[in-house]
C-alpha positions in Angstrom: -0.3 0.1 -0.3 1.2 3.5 -0.6 0.1 6.3 2.1 -2.9 7.3 0.6 -4.1 3.8 1.0 -3.0 2.9 3.9 -4.7 6.4 5.7 -8.3 5.7 3.5 -8.4 2.1 5.4 -7.8 3.7 8.8 -10.5 6.1 8.1 -12.8 3.5 7.3 -11.9 1.9 10.9 -15.1 2.2 13.3 -14.6 5.4 15.9 -15.1 3.1 18.6 -16.0 -0.3 20.0 -19.0 -1.4 22.3 -16.1 -3.7 23.8 -14.0 -2.9 26.4 -10.5 -3.6 24.5 -8.2 -2.4 26.4 -6.7 -5.9 26.8 -6.4 -6.6 22.6 -4.0 -3.4 22.9 -2.0 -4.6 25.3 -1.8 -8.0 23.5 -0.7 -6.3 19.7 1.9 -3.8 21.6 2.9 -7.4 23.1 3.7 -8.8 20.3 5.6 -5.8 18.9 7.6 -6.5 22.2 5.6 -4.0 24.4 8.2 -0.4 22.6 5.7 1.7 25.3 7.4 0.2 28.3 10.6 1.2 26.6 10.2 5.0 27.2 9.0 7.4 29.8 5.3 7.6 29.7 3.4 10.6 30.6 -0.2 10.4 30.4 -2.3 13.7 29.9 -6.0 13.4 30.3 -9.0 16.2 30.3 -11.6 17.6 28.2 -10.0 21.2 27.3 -6.3 21.9 27.0 -4.6 18.4 26.6 -2.6 19.2 23.2 -1.9 22.6 24.1 0.3 21.2 28.1 1.2 18.3 25.6 2.8 20.9 23.1 4.2 22.9 26.2 5.5 19.8 28.2 7.0 18.6 24.9 8.9 21.7 23.8 10.6 22.1 27.1 12.0 18.6 27.3 13.1 18.6 23.7 15.1 22.4 25.3 16.5 20.4 27.5 17.8 18.1 24.5 15.2 15.5 25.7 14.3 13.2 22.7 10.4 13.5 23.1 7.8 10.9 21.4 4.1 12.9 21.1 1.1 11.5 20.8 -2.0 13.8 20.3 -5.3 13.8 18.4 -7.3 14.9 16.5 -5.3 15.6 13.7 -6.2 19.5 12.1 -5.1 18.5 8.6 -3.4 15.2 8.0 -2.9 12.6 10.1 0.8 12.1 10.7 -0.1 15.2 12.9 -0.9 12.5 15.4 2.7 11.5 16.1 5.9 13.3 16.1 9.2 13.0 17.4 10.8 16.7 18.2 8.2 17.8 16.9 8.4 16.4 13.5 5.4 14.8 12.4 6.2 10.7 11.1 7.1 10.7 7.6 4.5 9.1 5.0 6.7 6.0 4.4 7.3 5.6 8.0 3.8 5.7 8.8 2.9 3.2 5.7 5.8 0.9 6.8 4.6 0.6 10.5 0.9 0.7 8.7 1.8 -2.9 7.1 3.3 -4.6 9.6 0.2 -3.6 12.0 -2.0 -4.4 9.3 -0.4 -8.0 9.0 -0.4 -8.5 12.7 -4.3 -7.6 12.7 -6.1 -10.0 10.1 -4.0 -12.9 11.5 -5.7 -12.2 14.9 -8.9 -11.7 13.5 -9.0 -14.9 11.9 -8.5 -16.7 15.4 -11.1 -14.5 17.0 -9.7 -11.4 18.2 -10.9 -8.0 17.3 -9.9 -5.5 15.1 -8.8 -2.5 17.0 -10.7 1.2 16.4 -9.5 4.4 15.0 -8.2 5.3 17.4 -6.2 2.2 19.2 -5.2 1.8 15.8 -3.1 4.9 15.6 -1.8 4.7 18.9 -0.4 1.3 18.4 1.7 2.6 15.4 2.6 5.5 17.6 3.7 3.3 20.3 5.4 1.3 18.1 7.5 4.0 16.0 8.3 5.8 19.0 10.1 2.1 20.3 11.8 2.1 17.4 13.6 5.5 17.9 14.9 5.4 21.3 12.7 8.7 22.1 13.3 9.0 26.1 9.7 11.2 27.0 6.7 9.6 25.3 3.6 12.2 25.7 0.6 10.6 25.6 -2.4 13.0 25.3 -5.6 10.4 26.1 -8.1 9.9 23.2 -11.9 10.1 25.1 -12.3 9.7 28.8 -9.5 7.8 30.5 -10.4 5.2 32.4 -11.7 3.2 29.3 -9.2 4.5 27.4 -6.7 2.5 25.2 -3.7 4.6 26.4 -4.7 3.5 29.5 -3.4 0.1 29.5 -0.1 1.1 30.8 0.7 0.0 34.5 3.1 2.2 36.0 3.1 5.9 33.7 5.8 8.2 35.1 3.8 11.3 35.6 -0.1 12.1 35.0 -1.6 15.4 34.3 -5.0 16.3 34.3 -6.4 19.6 32.9 -9.7 21.4 32.6 -12.8 18.9 33.3 -16.2 20.7 31.6 -19.4 19.1 29.9 -18.4 17.2 26.8 -19.0 13.6 25.7 -21.4 13.2 28.1 -23.5 10.3 26.4 -20.7 7.9 26.6 -18.9 9.7 30.1 -21.5 10.8 32.7 -23.9 14.3 33.3 -22.4 15.5 36.0 -18.7 17.1 36.5 -18.5 14.1 38.8 -18.9 11.4 36.6 -16.5 12.8 33.8 -13.9 13.1 36.6 -14.4 10.1 37.7 -13.4 9.0 34.4 -10.9 11.5 33.6 -9.5 10.1 36.7 -9.3 6.8 36.2 -5.7 7.3 34.4 -4.5 7.7 38.0 -1.4 4.9 39.2 -0.2 3.5 42.7 2.3 6.2 43.8 2.6 8.0 40.4 2.7 11.8 40.7 -0.4 13.7 39.5 -0.4 17.4 38.3 -4.2 19.0 37.9 -6.0 21.7 37.1 -8.2 23.3 39.8 -10.7 25.1 38.3 -13.7 22.8 38.7 -13.6 22.4 42.8 -16.4 19.7 42.3 -14.2 17.6 39.6 -10.9 18.4 42.1 -12.7 16.8 44.5 -13.1 13.3 42.3 -9.4 13.8 41.8 -8.5 14.2 45.5 -10.0 11.4 46.6 -8.3 8.9 44.1 -5.1 10.1 44.3 -5.5 9.7 48.2 -6.9 6.3 47.5 -4.2 5.5 45.3 -1.4 7.5 47.3 -0.8 9.4 44.4 1.6 13.0 45.0 -1.0 15.2 43.9 -0.2 19.0 42.7 -3.6 21.2 42.5 -3.3 24.5 40.3 -6.0 27.2 41.5 -6.6 29.9 39.4 -5.9 32.0 41.3 -2.2 31.2 42.1 -2.3 32.3 38.0 -1.9 36.4 37.2 -1.3 37.6 34.0 1.9 40.3 34.4 1.5 42.1 30.7 -0.9 40.9 28.0 1.1 42.5 24.4 -1.7 41.1 22.3 0.8 38.8 20.8 1.9 37.5 23.8 1.4 37.3 27.7 3.8 37.7 30.8 2.3 36.0 33.7 3.3 34.5 37.6 2.9 30.9 38.5 3.1 30.7 42.4 3.8 27.5 43.2 2.7 26.9 46.8 4.1 22.8 46.9 7.8 24.1 46.7 7.2 28.1 47.6 8.7 29.5 44.6 7.2 32.1 41.5 7.9 32.0 38.1 7.5 35.0 35.6 6.5 32.6 32.6 6.9 34.2 29.2 4.2 32.8 26.2 4.2 33.3 22.5 -0.2 33.4 21.9 -2.8 35.7 22.3 -5.0 33.1 24.5 -5.5 33.8 28.0 -6.7 30.2 28.5 -2.8 29.3 27.9 -1.5 30.7 31.2 -3.0 28.1 33.1 -2.3 25.0 30.3 1.4 26.3 30.3 0.9 26.4 33.7 0.4 22.5 34.4 3.1 22.0 31.9 5.7 23.7 33.6 4.7 22.1 37.1 5.2 18.7 34.7 8.7 19.9 34.0 9.6 20.3 37.9 8.4 17.0 38.8 10.1 14.9 36.1 13.3 16.5 37.3 13.4 15.3 40.7 12.8 11.9 38.6 15.8 12.7 35.8 19.2 13.9 37.7 20.0 14.9 33.5 16.8 16.8 33.4 17.3 18.4 37.1 21.1 19.5 35.9 18.4 22.4 33.4 18.4 26.0 33.9 14.9 27.0 34.0 15.9 29.5 31.7 16.3 27.1 29.0 12.8 25.4 30.1 11.4 28.8 29.9 12.7 29.3 26.3 10.6 26.5 25.7 7.6 27.8 27.2 8.5 30.4 25.3 9.2 28.5 21.6 6.1 26.5 22.2 3.7 26.7 18.8 0.4 24.6 18.8 -1.8 25.5 15.6 -5.7 26.3 15.9 -4.9 27.3 19.0 -6.3 31.6 19.0 -3.9 31.3 15.8 -3.3 34.1 13.7 -3.1 33.0 10.3 -3.5 36.4 8.5 -3.6 39.6 10.1 -6.7 39.7 12.0 -8.0 36.2 11.0 -7.6 33.4 13.9 -9.0 30.5 14.3 -9.4 28.6 17.3 -10.8 24.7 18.4 -12.5 25.7 20.9 -15.8 22.7 20.0 -17.3 22.3 23.5 -19.2 24.8 26.4 -15.9 24.4 28.3 -13.9 25.9 25.5 -16.5 28.1 24.0 -16.0 30.3 27.6 -12.5 30.0 27.6 -12.5 31.5 24.3 -14.8 34.5 25.1 -13.1 35.0 28.0 -10.0 35.6 25.9 -11.3 37.5 23.0 -12.8 39.9 25.8 -9.4 40.6 27.5 -7.1 40.2 24.2 -9.4 41.9 21.5 -11.5 44.1 24.4 -12.4 47.3 22.1 -12.4 45.8 19.0 -15.0 44.6 16.7 -15.5 41.0 15.9 -17.2 38.7 12.9 -17.1 34.8 13.7 -17.1 32.2 11.7 -18.7 29.1 12.9 -19.6 25.9 12.4 -20.3 22.7 15.3 -20.8 19.4 15.4 -23.8 17.9 16.5 -23.4 16.0 19.0 -22.1 19.1 21.7 -24.3 21.3 23.6 -24.5 24.1 20.5 -27.2 26.0 22.3 -25.3 27.3 24.9 -21.7 27.5 23.2 -24.0 30.0 21.1 -25.4 31.5 24.1 -22.0 32.0 25.1 -21.0 33.4 21.8 -23.6 36.0 21.6 -21.8 37.7 24.5 -18.9 38.5 23.0 -17.5 42.8 23.6 -18.3 44.1 20.3 -19.8 41.3 18.3 -21.1 43.2 14.6 -21.4 39.7 12.7 -21.5 36.0 12.5 -21.7 33.8 9.4 -22.4 30.5 9.6 -21.1 27.2 7.5 -21.3 23.7 8.1 -17.4 21.6 8.9 -17.2 18.7 6.2 -17.8 15.3 8.0 -20.9 13.4 8.9 -21.5 14.9 12.4 -22.1 18.4 11.0 -24.9 20.4 12.4 -27.2 21.6 9.8 -26.7 25.8 9.7 -30.3 26.4 9.2 -30.7 24.6 12.6 -27.4 26.9 14.1 -28.2 30.2 12.6 -31.4 30.3 14.2 -30.3 29.5 17.5 -28.2 33.2 16.8 -30.8 35.2 15.8 -32.6 33.6 18.5 -30.1 34.8 21.3 -28.4 38.0 19.4 -30.6 40.7 17.4 -26.6 41.1 14.9 -26.8 40.0 11.3 -26.5 36.6 11.1 -25.3 35.1 7.3 -24.5 31.1 5.9 -22.9 29.7 3.3 -22.6 26.3 3.2 -19.5 26.5 1.6 -16.6 27.3 3.8 -14.2 28.8 1.3 -16.6 31.3 0.2 -18.1 31.1 4.1 -14.0 32.3 4.7 -14.3 35.2 1.9 -17.3 36.6 2.8 -16.5 37.1 7.0 -13.3 38.5 5.7 -15.2 41.2 3.3 -17.6 41.4 6.1 -15.0 42.4 8.8 -13.2 44.7 7.0 -16.0 46.9 6.9 -15.0 47.2 10.4 -11.6 49.0 11.3 -9.5 47.2 13.1 -12.0 44.3 13.7 -11.1 40.4 14.1 -12.2 37.3 12.5 -12.9 34.7 14.8 -13.5 30.9 13.2 -14.2 28.7 15.9 -16.6 25.8 17.1 -15.1 22.5 15.3 -11.7 21.5 15.3 -13.1 20.0 11.7 -13.7 23.8 11.1 -10.1 24.9 12.3 -8.8 22.5 9.9 -10.8 23.7 7.1 -10.2 27.3 7.4 -6.2 26.6 7.6 -6.0 24.3 4.9 -7.9 26.3 2.2 -5.4 29.9 4.0 -2.7 27.6 3.2 -4.4 26.8 -1.0 
């Protein structure tokens, strides 16, 4: 097979399995010599911010001259984005080679009555095989959905676990309350393994504290009041992180306009400080080197400026939209805002839209549809905007046309910004369209 054929095969695999298949993943990795046990495994769960925390941590470790593997999801444009070594996507050649090896193993096992891996499991298996062969030192692994039953959670002894912000998403699978959702996320905790977590939701933190105490996990919680913005220059932010556990304060610089990245950066910083306690070589790395890694981090689709005044953000649930709205109010204060919006059908898009309609200086909205079977009909979305807001609401089924129309409309207002949000699928489509 070539790369396109391999990617097509993977895209046809069901996203989820109704059967718990953690054992299946473990058995397949055993046939490849358990590559996931050949490096220090850092496990990251949460509702929002997982990818950003992973990227911050990866950037710092690379700056400290550690060889890193990064496994995240979803991708924005190409499947190869999901697995990186030292910041570089897996090549199409290596992807295809590992795919074919895995395909052979899976087909043999299927004949013996074993389950076929799901879409996410397949990509996770490929990443672990690649990471193990390339001799990485640290593997930064983002969970797919939840944590307790996630394919990534077969690992018995990670070196560190991180839980980012928790909010309502995938409630049909993870539960209808923050307590239930937090319980699923806390499923990645392992006996004695240190935990770093976002303390923004007390209800969720209570669950994590209880689980950490039960498993004797050293726990560090970062409360929002420990993170204080010192300077917001528009393109970058300086903030102060107060480490209550080691009684230290750190001034950290990040290149972003997304205020929510200050908490994600703080989680990553506390994580690398914890790793220094386990790694004598990393312990010798000066804070200045790690701070440079923080400042150099770039994670696509997180309030990313693609063209002057044109931003894309992957916020795709209520919690993400709420944080995006806060960032817009702070970073673009006083500037007219035009919104390009599309959303998946399994999201609480009514509440997402209600929040977006409170954006200060919102001048207009263009509604479109994501190019995915999970799309929400744009007429339904547009009608909800009109019920919550009395300004201009336009629509276009074609994303390219929607981008052009939105840019033209926003240009009518001096110093306006165009924000594209509502779905990671939309973020990927906008990035790809503007690259073309």
